[in-house]
Each structure stands twice: as C-alpha cells, then as structure tokens.
C-alpha positions as CSV (number, residue, x, y, z in Angstrom):
1,M,6.7,61.9,116.6
2,K,10.5,61.0,118.5
3,Y,12.1,64.2,118.7
4,F,11.0,67.1,120.7
5,P,11.8,70.7,118.7
6,M,13.3,73.3,121.3
7,F,15.7,76.3,120.5
8,M,18.5,76.8,123.1
9,D,20.5,79.6,124.1
10,I,24.3,78.4,123.8
11,K,25.7,81.6,124.0
12,G,29.1,81.3,126.4
13,R,28.1,78.0,126.9
14,R,30.5,75.2,126.6
15,I,30.2,72.5,123.9
16,L,32.2,69.3,123.2
17,I,33.0,68.0,120.1
18,C,34.5,64.6,120.1
19,G,36.3,64.3,116.5
20,G,38.4,66.5,114.2
21,G,37.4,65.3,110.7
22,K,34.8,66.8,108.0
23,H,32.0,66.1,110.2
24,A,33.3,67.9,113.5
25,L,34.3,70.6,111.1
26,E,30.8,70.9,110.1
27,K,29.0,70.7,113.2
28,A,31.5,73.3,114.6
29,G,30.6,75.6,111.7
30,R,26.7,75.5,112.8
31,L,27.3,76.2,116.3
32,A,30.0,78.8,116.3
33,P,27.6,81.5,115.2
34,F,25.4,80.9,118.0
35,G,28.7,82.0,120.5
36,A,29.3,78.5,122.0
37,Q,32.2,77.7,123.6
38,I,33.4,75.0,121.2
39,H,35.7,72.1,122.9
40,V,37.0,69.9,119.8
41,I,39.0,66.9,121.0
42,S,40.6,64.0,119.0
43,E,43.7,62.1,118.3
44,N,42.8,62.8,114.6
45,I,42.6,66.7,113.6
46,S,41.9,67.0,109.9
47,A,44.5,69.6,108.1
48,E,41.6,72.2,108.2
49,M,40.8,72.1,111.7
50,E,44.4,71.7,112.3
51,E,44.7,74.6,110.0
52,L,42.2,76.8,112.8
53,G,44.5,76.0,115.2
54,R,48.1,77.1,113.9
55,R,46.4,80.2,112.2
56,S,44.7,81.3,115.7
57,C,48.0,81.2,117.3
58,R,48.8,84.4,114.7
59,G,46.4,86.0,115.7
60,T,43.6,85.6,113.1
61,A,40.7,84.4,115.1
62,D,38.0,86.2,114.0
63,G,38.9,85.4,110.2
64,I,38.8,81.8,111.3
65,L,36.1,81.7,113.0
66,S,34.1,83.5,109.7
67,E,35.7,80.7,107.8
68,A,34.3,78.1,110.3
69,E,30.8,79.4,110.2
70,E,30.7,79.8,106.2
71,F,31.5,76.3,106.2
72,G,28.7,75.2,108.1
73,K,26.4,78.0,106.1
74,R,27.7,76.3,102.8
75,S,27.6,73.0,104.0
76,Y,23.7,73.4,104.3
77,R,22.9,74.9,101.4
78,G,25.0,73.0,98.8
79,T,25.3,69.9,97.3
80,A,26.8,66.7,98.8
81,D,29.5,67.0,95.7
82,E,29.7,70.7,96.7
83,I,30.6,69.7,100.2
84,L,33.1,66.8,99.7
85,L,34.9,69.3,97.0
86,E,35.5,71.5,100.0
87,T,36.3,68.9,102.0
88,E,39.1,67.1,99.6
89,E,40.6,70.9,99.0
90,A,41.2,71.4,102.6
91,G,43.1,68.3,103.1
92,E,45.4,69.6,100.7
93,K,46.7,72.2,102.7
94,S,49.3,71.1,105.3
95,C,50.3,72.5,109.1
96,G,52.3,71.3,111.5
97,G,52.0,71.1,115.5
98,A,49.4,69.8,117.8
99,G,48.4,70.2,121.7
100,K,45.7,72.8,122.7
101,R,44.8,76.1,120.4
102,I,42.0,78.5,121.8
103,L,40.4,80.6,119.1
104,S,38.3,83.4,120.2
105,G,35.6,84.7,118.0
106,T,32.5,86.8,118.0
107,E,29.5,86.6,119.8
108,G,31.7,85.7,123.0
109,G,32.1,82.4,121.6
110,E,35.5,80.1,121.6
111,I,37.0,77.2,120.1
112,V,39.5,75.1,122.1
113,I,41.5,72.6,119.9
114,E,42.9,69.2,122.0
115,H,44.9,66.6,119.8
116,R,44.1,63.6,122.2
117,R,41.7,60.9,122.6
118,F,38.6,61.9,124.5
119,S,38.5,60.8,128.5
120,E,35.8,61.0,131.0
121,K,37.4,63.7,132.6
122,D,36.5,66.1,129.8
123,L,32.8,65.7,130.7
124,T,34.0,68.0,133.8
125,P,32.7,70.4,134.1
126,P,29.8,69.1,132.2
127,P,29.0,70.4,128.9
128,V,25.5,71.2,127.6
129,F,25.9,68.3,124.8
130,V,28.4,66.3,123.4
131,I,28.8,65.5,119.4
132,A,30.2,62.5,118.9
133,A,31.9,62.5,115.4
134,E,34.6,59.5,115.9
135,E,34.2,55.8,114.2
136,R,31.2,53.6,115.5
137,N,33.1,52.1,118.6
138,E,34.6,55.2,120.0
139,N,31.4,57.1,119.3
140,E,29.6,54.3,121.4
141,R,32.1,54.5,124.3
142,I,31.9,58.2,124.3
143,A,27.7,57.5,124.4
144,D,27.7,55.7,127.2
145,L,29.9,57.8,129.3
146,C,27.9,60.9,128.3
147,R,24.5,58.9,129.6
148,K,26.3,58.0,132.9
149,E,26.5,61.8,133.6
150,N,23.0,62.3,131.8
151,I,24.7,64.5,129.3
152,P,22.5,64.7,125.7
153,V,24.9,63.2,123.1
154,N,24.6,63.3,119.4
155,A,26.3,61.1,117.3
156,V,27.0,62.0,113.7
157,D,25.1,59.6,111.3
158,M,24.6,56.9,114.2
159,Q,20.6,58.0,115.3
160,D,20.3,54.4,117.3
161,I,23.0,56.1,119.7
162,C,21.6,59.3,119.8
163,D,19.7,61.6,122.1
164,F,19.1,64.4,119.7
165,I,19.7,65.3,116.3
166,F,20.7,68.6,114.2
167,P,17.6,69.7,111.8
168,A,18.0,71.3,108.5
169,M,18.5,74.8,109.2
170,I,17.5,78.1,107.7
171,T,18.9,81.1,109.4
172,T,19.4,84.8,108.9
173,G,20.5,87.6,111.8
174,Q,17.3,87.2,113.5
175,M,15.5,84.2,112.6
176,C,16.1,80.5,112.7
177,I,13.7,77.5,111.3
178,G,14.6,74.1,112.0
179,I,13.5,70.9,110.1
180,S,13.0,67.7,110.6
181,T,11.9,64.0,109.6
182,G,12.9,62.2,112.7
183,G,15.8,61.0,111.1
184,L,13.7,59.2,108.5
185,S,14.8,61.0,105.6
186,P,17.5,63.6,105.8
187,A,17.2,64.0,101.7
188,A,13.2,65.2,102.3
189,A,14.3,67.3,105.1
190,V,16.4,69.3,102.7
191,E,14.4,69.5,100.2
192,L,11.7,70.7,102.6
193,K,14.0,73.5,103.7
194,Q,14.9,74.8,100.3
195,M,11.0,74.9,99.8
196,V,10.5,76.7,103.1
197,S,13.6,78.5,102.3
198,E,11.5,79.9,98.7
199,A,8.8,81.0,101.2
200,V,10.7,83.4,102.9
201,P,10.7,87.2,102.3
202,D,14.5,88.3,101.8
203,N,14.0,91.4,103.9
204,I,13.0,89.0,106.7
205,D,15.2,90.4,109.4
206,D,14.0,93.9,108.4
207,I,10.3,93.0,109.3
208,L,10.9,91.3,112.4
209,E,12.3,93.9,113.6
210,W,9.8,96.5,112.4
211,M,7.2,93.9,114.1
212,V,8.6,94.8,117.7
213,C,7.5,97.9,117.7
214,V,4.2,97.1,115.7
215,R,3.4,95.2,118.3
216,E,3.9,97.2,121.1
217,E,1.9,99.7,119.2
218,V,-1.0,97.0,118.7
219,R,-1.1,96.1,122.7
220,R,-1.3,99.6,123.7
221,R,-4.1,100.8,121.2
222,I,-6.1,97.1,120.0
223,P,-8.4,95.5,122.7
224,K,-6.5,92.7,123.8
225,E,-9.0,89.8,121.6
226,E,-8.5,91.2,118.5
227,Q,-4.5,91.5,119.1
228,R,-3.7,88.2,117.5
229,L,-5.9,88.4,114.4
230,I,-4.2,92.5,113.6
231,L,-0.9,91.1,114.0
232,R,-1.6,87.9,111.8
233,E,-2.8,90.1,109.2
234,I,-0.2,92.8,109.1
235,V,2.5,90.1,109.3
236,R,0.7,88.7,106.1
237,R,0.7,91.8,104.1
238,A,4.4,92.7,105.1
239,F,5.4,89.1,103.5
240,A,3.4,89.8,100.4
241,A,5.0,93.5,100.2
242,G,8.3,91.7,101.2
243,R,9.1,94.8,103.5
244,P,7.8,96.7,106.7
245,L,4.4,98.5,106.0
246,T,4.7,102.4,105.9
247,E,2.8,104.0,108.3
248,D,-0.4,105.0,105.6
249,E,-0.3,101.0,104.8
250,I,-1.1,100.1,108.8
251,R,-3.2,103.1,109.6
252,C,-6.7,101.2,109.1
253,Y,-5.8,98.9,111.9
254,F,-5.8,101.5,114.3
C-alpha cells in the first residue's frame, strides 16, 4: 500500500490551490467545510470561480461559500455527466474584474482568489499543502518548487507527481470516512463509497453524540478489560436500531 490514511485538522490553516477551473473549484468545495484558509491562484479563473470573487465584494460571502461546499458535495455524490452539466452551466455566467478577492466563510475559513500565475514566493509562508490543477507542464513546475520546500503537493489527475491523493469521502456533521484504491481505480472507490454509504445509519450524528455520554458512563462503571466489548455491543445495537438506545435498552450493561 502506497498511501497512508491520515485525518488532519485544517481549520484556519492556509492551503494553496493553483488553478481556477472545475477541478480547482471542486477541491475548494471539498476543503471549505473544514474551515481552511484557501488561497486560489491562476491566470485562468473560470466564470464560476470569478463569480465567487465578484459576489464576495457584495457581502454575500456566506452564500457563496455554501455554494462552493455544495459543489464539492454534489460532485462526489453525483455522476460524471451531472458534474459536467453543472460546470457547463456555470460557464454560461459572466463577470468582470480580476485581482484579489477575499471570501470570508463559516468555521473561520476564508477563500482568497488571485488572477495571476503561481510563483515561488507563494510558498511563503508555507501552506499545509498545495493542490496543482493546471496543465501538465505547469503542475510539474509547481510540484518541483513545492518539493524543494518540503511542502506536500497534489496534482489533479497526475498521480505520478502527487505526494498525496484525495479519497472518496462520506461526510456528515460529525463523521468522515475516506476510501482509496491507491489511485488504481477511482471508479471502484466511488462504488465502494456507495456501498459504505448505504450501511451508515441515517441518524449517525445523533448516535455518535450519544456515544460520548455512553462511553463516559462505561468507563466509570465497567471494569477496564470489559469496556471495549461492551461499547462495541452498544454501538452495534444502536446501528441496528438506527438511533440512540433508550435507558431501558442499555440498562442491562450496567
């Protein structure tokens, strides 16, 4: 296995996206819900990405961020044709102006859009990681500069110059599951995502929040060597019921 799965807190941390097309927009949409400080730089900013900057100047930042988030969510739960249709429809929009636009969002996040070519100075201060979503030659240049500074880089659809890849994700308010085939078959990852999604209870967030209290109660009242088995049994029953269990239903464990 080539890629190590790791979950990172990126809230308030700077992430650089080099590119302004549909792939860059999709990545921004996936990252935005996690509260990152997203910096977008490209000479070729798409109409939809430009729309983010133009409308942010009008003070409608929260709505714009929601649209970017929704784009990312829809692109990973829809079909390729649906994603293409959304991109084509976005391309019909027009807007003027360039330069730097700052989009303040929820969860302390922010999107900065700059209409220019990426340069080495953009790696200072160093971002957590860089997403290269330009043409092949430009992505290779970006990747080389990042590696000189020991900054991880993801080049969209160019696995040979990637330090990391994005998994197929299943997310709720509290839960995030990442699925990867190591880049061998993105289609298989999407199919696995669908299979796993169907196994996740509809009320998973309620169950997870409830389990915080249950876990504390188990730690307080159950011998340490028995705690793990008891907790797994309670979780299995809650998943089967599709909801948190009642006090009567868990009384037998205490």
